[in-house]
Each structure stands twice: as structure tokens, then as C-alpha cells.
CHARMM internal coordinates of N, CA and C (Angstrom, degrees):
IC EDIT
DIST 1 N 1 CA 1.4525
DIST 1 CA 1 C 1.5300
ANGL 1 N 1 CA 1 C 111.31
DIST 1 C 2 N 1.2896
ANGL 1 CA 1 C 2 N 119.91
DIHE 1 N 1 CA 1 C 2 N 143.48
DIST 2 N 2 CA 1.4256
ANGL 1 C 2 N 2 CA 125.17
DIHE 1 CA 1 C 2 N 2 CA -179.03
DIST 2 CA 2 C 1.5195
ANGL 2 N 2 CA 2 C 110.99
DIHE 1 C 2 N 2 CA 2 C -70.97
DIST 2 C 3 N 1.3210
ANGL 2 CA 2 C 3 N 115.80
DIHE 2 N 2 CA 2 C 3 N 151.47
DIST 3 N 3 CA 1.4733
ANGL 2 C 3 N 3 CA 120.32
DIHE 2 CA 2 C 3 N 3 CA 173.29
DIST 3 CA 3 C 1.5271
ANGL 3 N 3 CA 3 C 106.54
DIHE 2 C 3 N 3 CA 3 C -76.92
DIST 3 C 4 N 1.3154
ANGL 3 CA 3 C 4 N 115.74
DIHE 3 N 3 CA 3 C 4 N 104.75
DIST 4 N 4 CA 1.4898
ANGL 3 C 4 N 4 CA 122.15
DIHE 3 CA 3 C 4 N 4 CA -173.59
DIST 4 CA 4 C 1.4853
ANGL 4 N 4 CA 4 C 112.53
DIHE 3 C 4 N 4 CA 4 C -61.32
DIST 4 C 5 N 1.3274
ANGL 4 CA 4 C 5 N 121.75
DIHE 4 N 4 CA 4 C 5 N -26.43
DIST 5 N 5 CA 1.4332
ANGL 4 C 5 N 5 CA 123.47
DIHE 4 CA 4 C 5 N 5 CA 179.38
DIST 5 CA 5 C 1.4891
ANGL 5 N 5 CA 5 C 112.19
DIHE 4 C 5 N 5 CA 5 C -69.62
DIST 5 C 6 N 1.3613
ANGL 5 CA 5 C 6 N 118.08
DIHE 5 N 5 CA 5 C 6 N -13.97
DIST 6 N 6 CA 1.4596
ANGL 5 C 6 N 6 CA 119.80
DIHE 5 CA 5 C 6 N 6 CA -178.61
DIST 6 CA 6 C 1.5339
ANGL 6 N 6 CA 6 C 114.47
DIHE 5 C 6 N 6 CA 6 C -104.75
DIST 6 C 7 N 1.3605
ANGL 6 CA 6 C 7 N 116.56
DIHE 6 N 6 CA 6 C 7 N 9.36
DIST 7 N 7 CA 1.4507
ANGL 6 C 7 N 7 CA 122.04
DIHE 6 CA 6 C 7 N 7 CA -179.20
DIST 7 CA 7 C 1.5354
ANGL 7 N 7 CA 7 C 108.51
DIHE 6 C 7 N 7 CA 7 C -76.84
DIST 7 C 8 N 1.3137
ANGL 7 CA 7 C 8 N 116.67
DIHE 7 N 7 CA 7 C 8 N 133.56
DIST 8 N 8 CA 1.4304
ANGL 7 C 8 N 8 CA 123.46
DIHE 7 CA 7 C 8 N 8 CA 175.93
DIST 8 CA 8 C 1.4994
ANGL 8 N 8 CA 8 C 110.18
DIHE 7 C 8 N 8 CA 8 C -156.63
DIST 8 C 9 N 1.3176
ANGL 8 CA 8 C 9 N 117.39
DIHE 8 N 8 CA 8 C 9 N 165.93
DIST 9 N 9 CA 1.4702
ANGL 8 C 9 N 9 CA 121.41
DIHE 8 CA 8 C 9 N 9 CA 175.70
DIST 9 CA 9 C 1.5177
ANGL 9 N 9 CA 9 C 109.59
DIHE 8 C 9 N 9 CA 9 C 124.39
DIST 9 C 10 N 1.3502
ANGL 9 CA 9 C 10 N 112.39
DIHE 9 N 9 CA 9 C 10 N -157.32
DIST 10 N 10 CA 1.4629
ANGL 9 C 10 N 10 CA 120.58
DIHE 9 CA 9 C 10 N 10 CA -177.89
DIST 10 CA 10 C 1.5497
ANGL 10 N 10 CA 10 C 108.02
DIHE 9 C 10 N 10 CA 10 C -86.27
DIST 10 C 11 N 1.3239
ANGL 10 CA 10 C 11 N 114.60
DIHE 10 N 10 CA 10 C 11 N 118.46
DIST 11 N 11 CA 1.4847
ANGL 10 C 11 N 11 CA 121.56
DIHE 10 CA 10 C 11 N 11 CA -172.98
DIST 11 CA 11 C 1.5422
ANGL 11 N 11 CA 11 C 107.01
DIHE 10 C 11 N 11 CA 11 C -110.97
DIST 11 C 12 N 1.3484
ANGL 11 CA 11 C 12 N 114.06
DIHE 11 N 11 CA 11 C 12 N 138.26
DIST 12 N 12 CA 1.4475
ANGL 11 C 12 N 12 CA 118.93
DIHE 11 CA 11 C 12 N 12 CA 174.21
DIST 12 CA 12 C 1.5550
ANGL 12 N 12 CA 12 C 109.64
DIHE 11 C 12 N 12 CA 12 C -121.91
DIST 12 C 13 N 1.3131
ANGL 12 CA 12 C 13 N 115.67
DIHE 12 N 12 CA 12 C 13 N 128.74
DIST 13 N 13 CA 1.5166
ANGL 12 C 13 N 13 CA 118.13
DIHE 12 CA 12 C 13 N 13 CA 177.45
DIST 13 CA 13 C 1.5168
ANGL 13 N 13 CA 13 C 107.27
DIHE 12 C 13 N 13 CA 13 C -86.33
DIST 13 C 14 N 1.3311
ANGL 13 CA 13 C 14 N 115.17
DIHE 13 N 13 CA 13 C 14 N 131.48
DIST 14 N 14 CA 1.4465
ANGL 13 C 14 N 14 CA 121.02
DIHE 13 CA 13 C 14 N 14 CA 179.36
DIST 14 CA 14 C 1.5063
ANGL 14 N 14 CA 14 C 110.28
DIHE 13 C 14 N 14 CA 14 C -129.59
DIST 14 C 15 N 1.3736
ANGL 14 CA 14 C 15 N 114.17
DIHE 14 N 14 CA 14 C 15 N 165.00
DIST 15 N 15 CA 1.4618
ANGL 14 C 15 N 15 CA 119.01
DIHE 14 CA 14 C 15 N 15 CA -178.72
DIST 15 CA 15 C 1.5545
ANGL 15 N 15 CA 15 C 109.95
DIHE 14 C 15 N 15 CA 15 C -97.74
DIST 15 C 16 N 1.2976
ANGL 15 CA 15 C 16 N 118.44
DIHE 15 N 15 CA 15 C 16 N -22.82
DIST 16 N 16 CA 1.4768
ANGL 15 C 16 N 16 CA 120.83
DIHE 15 CA 15 C 16 N 16 CA -177.80
DIST 16 CA 16 C 1.5311
ANGL 16 N 16 CA 16 C 111.13
DIHE 15 C 16 N 16 CA 16 C -135.55
DIST 16 C 17 N 1.3088
ANGL 16 CA 16 C 17 N 116.68
DIHE 16 N 16 CA 16 C 17 N 151.31
DIST 17 N 17 CA 1.4591
ANGL 16 C 17 N 17 CA 124.48
DIHE 16 CA 16 C 17 N 17 CA 174.89
DIST 17 CA 17 C 1.5065
ANGL 17 N 17 CA 17 C 112.92
DIHE 16 C 17 N 17 CA 17 C 59.52
DIST 17 C 18 N 1.3346
ANGL 17 CA 17 C 18 N 115.75
DIHE 17 N 17 CA 17 C 18 N 41.63
DIST 18 N 18 CA 1.4851
ANGL 17 C 18 N 18 CA 121.57
DIHE 17 CA 17 C 18 N 18 CA 177.16
DIST 18 CA 18 C 1.5202
ANGL 18 N 18 CA 18 C 111.72
DIHE 17 C 18 N 18 CA 18 C -72.47
DIST 18 C 19 N 1.2885
ANGL 18 CA 18 C 19 N 116.21
DIHE 18 N 18 CA 18 C 19 N 148.90
DIST 19 N 19 CA 1.4810
ANGL 18 C 19 N 19 CA 122.99
DIHE 18 CA 18 C 19 N 19 CA 173.41
DIST 19 CA 19 C 1.5044
ANGL 19 N 19 CA 19 C 109.46
DIHE 18 C 19 N 19 CA 19 C -78.96
DIST 19 C 20 N 1.3366
ANGL 19 CA 19 C 20 N 118.29
DIHE 19 N 19 CA 19 C 20 N -36.07
DIST 20 N 20 CA 1.4549
ANGL 19 C 20 N 20 CA 123.72
DIHE 19 CA 19 C 20 N 20 CA 179.19
DIST 20 CA 20 C 1.4991
ANGL 20 N 20 CA 20 C 110.30
DIHE 19 C 20 N 20 CA 20 C -137.70
DIST 20 C 21 N 1.3404
ANGL 20 CA 20 C 21 N 116.06
DIHE 20 N 20 CA 20 C 21 N 152.91
DIST 21 N 21 CA 1.4896
ANGL 20 C 21 N 21 CA 120.73
DIHE 20 CA 20 C 21 N 21 CA 172.37
DIST 21 CA 21 C 1.5238
ANGL 21 N 21 CA 21 C 105.22
DIHE 20 C 21 N 21 CA 21 C -98.06
DIST 21 C 22 N 1.3299
ANGL 21 CA 21 C 22 N 113.13
DIHE 21 N 21 CA 21 C 22 N 137.28
DIST 22 N 22 CA 1.4924
ANGL 21 C 22 N 22 CA 119.12
DIHE 21 CA 21 C 22 N 22 CA 179.00
DIST 22 CA 22 C 1.5362
ANGL 22 N 22 CA 22 C 109.57
DIHE 21 C 22 N 22 CA 22 C -123.33
DIST 22 C 23 N 1.2763
ANGL 22 CA 22 C 23 N 115.26
DIHE 22 N 22 CA 22 C 23 N 135.37
DIST 23 N 23 CA 1.4563
ANGL 22 C 23 N 23 CA 120.82
DIHE 22 CA 22 C 23 N 23 CA 176.66
DIST 23 CA 23 C 1.5120
ANGL 23 N 23 CA 23 C 109.41
DIHE 22 C 23 N 23 CA 23 C -133.35
DIST 23 C 24 N 1.3605
ANGL 23 CA 23 C 24 N 116.81
DIHE 23 N 23 CA 23 C 24 N 125.71
DIST 24 N 24 CA 1.4658
ANGL 23 C 24 N 24 CA 120.04
DIHE 23 CA 23 C 24 N 24 CA 179.08
DIST 24 CA 24 C 1.5557
ANGL 24 N 24 CA 24 C 107.03
DIHE 23 C 24 N 24 CA 24 C -83.22
DIST 24 C 25 N 1.3907
ANGL 24 CA 24 C 25 N 113.73
DIHE 24 N 24 CA 24 C 25 N 128.64
DIST 25 N 25 CA 1.4331
ANGL 24 C 25 N 25 CA 118.48
DIHE 24 CA 24 C 25 N 25 CA 178.51
DIST 25 CA 25 C 1.5263
ANGL 25 N 25 CA 25 C 109.18
DIHE 24 C 25 N 25 CA 25 C -131.91
DIST 25 C 26 N 1.3068
ANGL 25 CA 25 C 26 N 117.20
DIHE 25 N 25 CA 25 C 26 N 160.47
DIST 26 N 26 CA 1.4333
ANGL 25 C 26 N 26 CA 122.37
DIHE 25 CA 25 C 26 N 26 CA 179.37
DIST 26 CA 26 C 1.5580
ANGL 26 N 26 CA 26 C 111.69
DIHE 25 C 26 N 26 CA 26 C -92.82
DIST 26 C 27 N 1.3232
ANGL 26 CA 26 C 27 N 118.12
DIHE 26 N 26 CA 26 C 27 N -25.13
DIST 27 N 27 CA 1.4277
ANGL 26 C 27 N 27 CA 120.39
DIHE 26 CA 26 C 27 N 27 CA -178.78
DIST 27 CA 27 C 1.5126
ANGL 27 N 27 CA 27 C 111.70
DIHE 26 C 27 N 27 CA 27 C -136.03
DIST 27 C 28 N 1.3206
ANGL 27 CA 27 C 28 N 116.49
DIHE 27 N 27 CA 27 C 28 N 152.08
DIST 28 N 28 CA 1.4775
ANGL 27 C 28 N 28 CA 122.50
DIHE 27 CA 27 C 28 N 28 CA 174.97
DIST 28 CA 28 C 1.5098
ANGL 28 N 28 CA 28 C 114.01
DIHE 27 C 28 N 28 CA 28 C 61.37
DIST 28 C 29 N 1.3034
ANGL 28 CA 28 C 29 N 117.76
DIHE 28 N 28 CA 28 C 29 N 43.15
DIST 29 N 29 CA 1.4749
ANGL 28 C 29 N 29 CA 122.04
DIHE 28 CA 28 C 29 N 29 CA 179.80
DIST 29 CA 29 C 1.5399
ANGL 29 N 29 CA 29 C 109.86
DIHE 28 C 29 N 29 CA 29 C -72.41
DIST 29 C 30 N 1.3267
ANGL 29 CA 29 C 30 N 115.54
DIHE 29 N 29 CA 29 C 30 N 146.60
DIST 30 N 30 CA 1.4672
ANGL 29 C 30 N 30 CA 120.60
DIHE 29 CA 29 C 30 N 30 CA 175.95
DIST 30 CA 30 C 1.5045
ANGL 30 N 30 CA 30 C 111.77
DIHE 29 C 30 N 30 CA 30 C -78.53
DIST 30 C 31 N 1.3391
ANGL 30 CA 30 C 31 N 116.38
DIHE 30 N 30 CA 30 C 31 N -33.61
DIST 31 N 31 CA 1.4917
ANGL 30 C 31 N 31 CA 120.28
DIHE 30 CA 30 C 31 N 31 CA 177.48
DIST 31 CA 31 C 1.5030
ANGL 31 N 31 CA 31 C 110.12
DIHE 30 C 31 N 31 CA 31 C -138.59
DIST 31 C 32 N 1.3094
ANGL 31 CA 31 C 32 N 118.69
DIHE 31 N 31 CA 31 C 32 N 155.28
DIST 32 N 32 CA 1.4635
ANGL 31 C 32 N 32 CA 124.56
DIHE 31 CA 31 C 32 N 32 CA 174.13
DIST 32 CA 32 C 1.5073
ANGL 32 N 32 CA 32 C 107.68
DIHE 31 C 32 N 32 CA 32 C -101.25
DIST 32 C 33 N 1.3462
ANGL 32 CA 32 C 33 N 115.55
DIHE 32 N 32 CA 32 C 33 N 132.08
DIST 33 N 33 CA 1.4550
ANGL 32 C 33 N 33 CA 120.64
DIHE 32 CA 32 C 33 N 33 CA -179.72
DIST 33 CA 33 C 1.4994
ANGL 33 N 33 CA 33 C 109.73
DIHE 32 C 33 N 33 CA 33 C -122.77
DIST 33 C 34 N 1.3237
ANGL 33 CA 33 C 34 N 116.86
DIHE 33 N 33 CA 33 C 34 N 141.45
DIST 34 N 34 CA 1.4375
ANGL 33 C 34 N 34 CA 120.39
DIHE 33 CA 33 C 34 N 34 CA 172.29
DIST 34 CA 34 C 1.5539
ANGL 34 N 34 CA 34 C 107.56
DIHE 33 C 34 N 34 CA 34 C -119.09
DIST 34 C 35 N 1.3653
ANGL 34 CA 34 C 35 N 115.97
DIHE 34 N 34 CA 34 C 35 N 123.41
DIST 35 N 35 CA 1.4798
ANGL 34 C 35 N 35 CA 119.16
DIHE 34 CA 34 C 35 N 35 CA 179.42
DIST 35 CA 35 C 1.5243
ANGL 35 N 35 CA 35 C 105.20
DIHE 34 C 35 N 35 CA 35 C -85.19
DIST 35 C 36 N 1.3200
ANGL 35 CA 35 C 36 N 115.49
DIHE 35 N 35 CA 35 C 36 N 127.80
DIST 36 N 36 CA 1.4757
ANGL 35 C 36 N 36 CA 121.23
DIHE 35 CA 35 C 36 N 36 CA -179.03
DIST 36 CA 36 C 1.5123
ANGL 36 N 36 CA 36 C 109.36
DIHE 35 C 36 N 36 CA 36 C -124.61
DIST 36 C 37 N 1.3512
ANGL 36 CA 36 C 37 N 116.61
DIHE 36 N 36 CA 36 C 37 N 160.44
DIST 37 N 37 CA 1.4373
ANGL 36 C 37 N 37 CA 121.64
DIHE 36 CA 36 C 37 N 37 CA 177.54
DIST 37 CA 37 C 1.5186
ANGL 37 N 37 CA 37 C 112.16
DIHE 36 C 37 N 37 CA 37 C -89.00
DIST 37 C 38 N 1.3132
ANGL 37 CA 37 C 38 N 116.74
DIHE 37 N 37 CA 37 C 38 N -27.36
DIST 38 N 38 CA 1.4565
ANGL 37 C 38 N 38 CA 123.50
DIHE 37 CA 37 C 38 N 38 CA -178.15
DIST 38 CA 38 C 1.5492
ANGL 38 N 38 CA 38 C 109.40
DIHE 37 C 38 N 38 CA 38 C -148.55
DIST 38 C 39 N 1.2640
ANGL 38 CA 38 C 39 N 115.11
DIHE 38 N 38 CA 38 C 39 N 162.30
DIST 39 N 39 CA 1.4419
ANGL 38 C 39 N 39 CA 122.24
DIHE 38 CA 38 C 39 N 39 CA 173.21
DIST 39 CA 39 C 1.5436
ANGL 39 N 39 CA 39 C 114.40
DIHE 38 C 39 N 39 CA 39 C 58.92
DIST 39 C 40 N 1.2847
ANGL 39 CA 39 C 40 N 115.53
DIHE 39 N 39 CA 39 C 40 N 53.74
DIST 40 N 40 CA 1.4833
ANGL 39 C 40 N 40 CA 120.80
DIHE 39 CA 39 C 40 N 40 CA 174.27
DIST 40 CA 40 C 1.4923
ANGL 40 N 40 CA 40 C 108.36
DIHE 39 C 40 N 40 CA 40 C -80.62
DIST 40 C 41 N 1.3238
ANGL 40 CA 40 C 41 N 116.15
DIHE 40 N 40 CA 40 C 41 N 68.96
DIST 41 N 41 CA 1.4676
ANGL 40 C 41 N 41 CA 121.17
DIHE 40 CA 40 C 41 N 41 CA -167.71
DIST 41 CA 41 C 1.5293
ANGL 41 N 41 CA 41 C 116.57
DIHE 40 C 41 N 41 CA 41 C -116.00
DIST 41 C 42 N 1.3611
ANGL 41 CA 41 C 42 N 114.83
DIHE 41 N 41 CA 41 C 42 N 16.69
DIST 42 N 42 CA 1.4740
ANGL 41 C 42 N 42 CA 117.74
DIHE 41 CA 41 C 42 N 42 CA 178.29
DIST 42 CA 42 C 1.5543
ANGL 42 N 42 CA 42 C 107.18
DIHE 41 C 42 N 42 CA 42 C -149.07
DIST 42 C 43 N 1.3014
ANGL 42 CA 42 C 43 N 113.17
DIHE 42 N 42 CA 42 C 43 N 164.48
DIST 43 N 43 CA 1.4415
ANGL 42 C 43 N 43 CA 121.36
DIHE 42 CA 42 C 43 N 43 CA -174.09
DIST 43 CA 43 C 1.5493
ANGL 43 N 43 CA 43 C 110.79
DIHE 42 C 43 N 43 CA 43 C -52.00
DIST 43 C 44 N 1.3110
ANGL 43 CA 43 C 44 N 115.92
DIHE 43 N 43 CA 43 C 44 N 131.52
DIST 44 N 44 CA 1.4779
ANGL 43 C 44 N 44 CA 121.71
DIHE 43 CA 43 C 44 N 44 CA 176.96
DIST 44 CA 44 C 1.4842
ANGL 44 N 44 CA 44 C 115.04
DIHE 43 C 44 N 44 CA 44 C 83.96
DIST 44 C 45 N 1.2859
ANGL 44 CA 44 C 45 N 121.27
DIHE 44 N 44 CA 44 C 45 N -2.02
DIST 45 N 45 CA 1.4824
ANGL 44 C 45 N 45 CA 123.62
DIHE 44 CA 44 C 45 N 45 CA 178.38
DIST 45 CA 45 C 1.5561
ANGL 45 N 45 CA 45 C 107.65
DIHE 44 C 45 N 45 CA 45 C -98.35
DIST 45 C 46 N 1.3034
ANGL 45 CA 45 C 46 N 111.95
DIHE 45 N 45 CA 45 C 46 N 120.88
DIST 46 N 46 CA 1.4518
ANGL 45 C 46 N 46 CA 118.69
DIHE 45 CA 45 C 46 N 46 CA -179.69
DIST 46 CA 46 C 1.5040
ANGL 46 N 46 CA 46 C 113.09
DIHE 45 C 46 N 46 CA 46 C -120.28
DIST 46 C 47 N 1.3206
ANGL 46 CA 46 C 47 N 117.21
DIHE 46 N 46 CA 46 C 47 N 131.81
DIST 47 N 47 CA 1.4788
ANGL 46 C 47 N 47 CA 121.93
DIHE 46 CA 46 C 47 N 47 CA 174.88
DIST 47 CA 47 C 1.5578
ANGL 47 N 47 CA 47 C 105.02
DIHE 46 C 47 N 47 CA 47 C -106.55
DIST 47 C 48 N 1.2775
ANGL 47 CA 47 C 48 N 118.34
DIHE 47 N 47 CA 47 C 48 N 116.26
DIST 48 N 48 CA 1.4603
ANGL 47 C 48 N 48 CA 122.53
DIHE 47 CA 47 C 48 N 48 CA -177.55
DIST 48 CA 48 C 1.5575
ANGL 48 N 48 CA 48 C 108.52
DIHE 47 C 48 N 48 CA 48 C -79.15
DIST 48 C 49 N 1.3500
ANGL 48 CA 48 C 49 N 117.06
DIHE 48 N 48 CA 48 C 49 N 126.95
DIST 49 N 49 CA 1.4216
ANGL 48 C 49 N 49 CA 123.33
DIHE 48 CA 48 C 49 N 49 CA -177.72
DIST 49 CA 49 C 1.5348
ANGL 49 N 49 CA 49 C 110.18
DIHE 48 C 49 N 49 CA 49 C -131.29
DIST 49 C 50 N 1.3163
ANGL 49 CA 49 C 50 N 115.94
DIHE 49 N 49 CA 49 C 50 N 156.04
DIST 50 N 50 CA 1.4809
ANGL 49 C 50 N 50 CA 121.93
DIHE 49 CA 49 C 50 N 50 CA 175.89
DIST 50 CA 50 C 1.5029
ANGL 50 N 50 CA 50 C 112.44
DIHE 49 C 50 N 50 CA 50 C -91.72
DIST 50 C 51 N 1.3177
ANGL 50 CA 50 C 51 N 118.26
DIHE 50 N 50 CA 50 C 51 N -21.69
DIST 51 N 51 CA 1.4699
ANGL 50 C 51 N 51 CA 122.48
DIHE 50 CA 50 C 51 N 51 CA -177.60
DIST 51 CA 51 C 1.5195
ANGL 51 N 51 CA 51 C 108.23
DIHE 50 C 51 N 51 CA 51 C -140.90
DIST 51 C 52 N 1.3109
ANGL 51 CA 51 C 52 N 113.41
DIHE 51 N 51 CA 51 C 52 N 157.18
DIST 52 N 52 CA 1.4884
ANGL 51 C 52 N 52 CA 121.90
DIHE 51 CA 51 C 52 N 52 CA 171.03
DIST 52 CA 52 C 1.5515
ANGL 52 N 52 CA 52 C 113.91
DIHE 51 C 52 N 52 CA 52 C 54.57
DIST 52 C 53 N 1.3310
ANGL 52 CA 52 C 53 N 117.55
DIHE 52 N 52 CA 52 C 53 N 59.73
DIST 53 N 53 CA 1.4850
ANGL 52 C 53 N 53 CA 118.49
DIHE 52 CA 52 C 53 N 53 CA 177.56
DIST 53 CA 53 C 1.5137
ANGL 53 N 53 CA 53 C 109.76
DIHE 52 C 53 N 53 CA 53 C -70.20
DIST 53 C 54 N 1.2853
ANGL 53 CA 53 C 54 N 117.24
DIHE 53 N 53 CA 53 C 54 N 152.58
DIST 54 N 54 CA 1.4410
ANGL 53 C 54 N 54 CA 122.31
DIHE 53 CA 53 C 54 N 54 CA 176.26
DIST 54 CA 54 C 1.5170
ANGL 54 N 54 CA 54 C 106.94
DIHE 53 C 54 N 54 CA 54 C -147.16
DIST 54 C 55 N 1.3152
ANGL 54 CA 54 C 55 N 114.90
DIHE 54 N 54 CA 54 C 55 N 103.38
DIST 55 N 55 CA 1.4671
ANGL 54 C 55 N 55 CA 122.86
DIHE 54 CA 54 C 55 N 55 CA -179.26
DIST 55 CA 55 C 1.5168
ANGL 55 N 55 CA 55 C 109.45
DIHE 54 C 55 N 55 CA 55 C -95.23
DIST 55 C 56 N 1.2765
ANGL 55 CA 55 C 56 N 117.30
DIHE 55 N 55 CA 55 C 56 N 130.69
DIST 56 N 56 CA 1.4521
ANGL 55 C 56 N 56 CA 122.31
DIHE 55 CA 55 C 56 N 56 CA 176.73
DIST 56 CA 56 C 1.4797
ANGL 56 N 56 CA 56 C 112.31
DIHE 55 C 56 N 56 CA 56 C -106.61
END
COOR INIT
IC SEED 1 N 1 CA 1 C
IC BUILD
């Protein structure tokens, strides 16, 4: 299994056949994520896209 704290890149939310399940919570999160418009180039930075996701 991948180290989830190191996931970054272009992320696409899907209803079926997901690689990971994501739940937004207010307390006790397993990872911290920052939604960015550009340069999702380090751990925890996600750029939300509709097509062509690329997770690093």
C-alpha cells in the first residue's frame, strides 16, 4: 500500500472503481490536504481535475 501522506498531483473524484476512498473530516484526519489550482508538486497538494488524473 502507498504511503498516503505522500500522495500529490492531479486528483479526480469518481463514483466507481476508485483507487482510494476519501472522507472529509473536521477532526482526527489521517492526512492533511491542500487543494491548489496549479503546481500540485509536493506531498498533500491536490489539483482537482475532471479528466486525466495523474497521482504521484
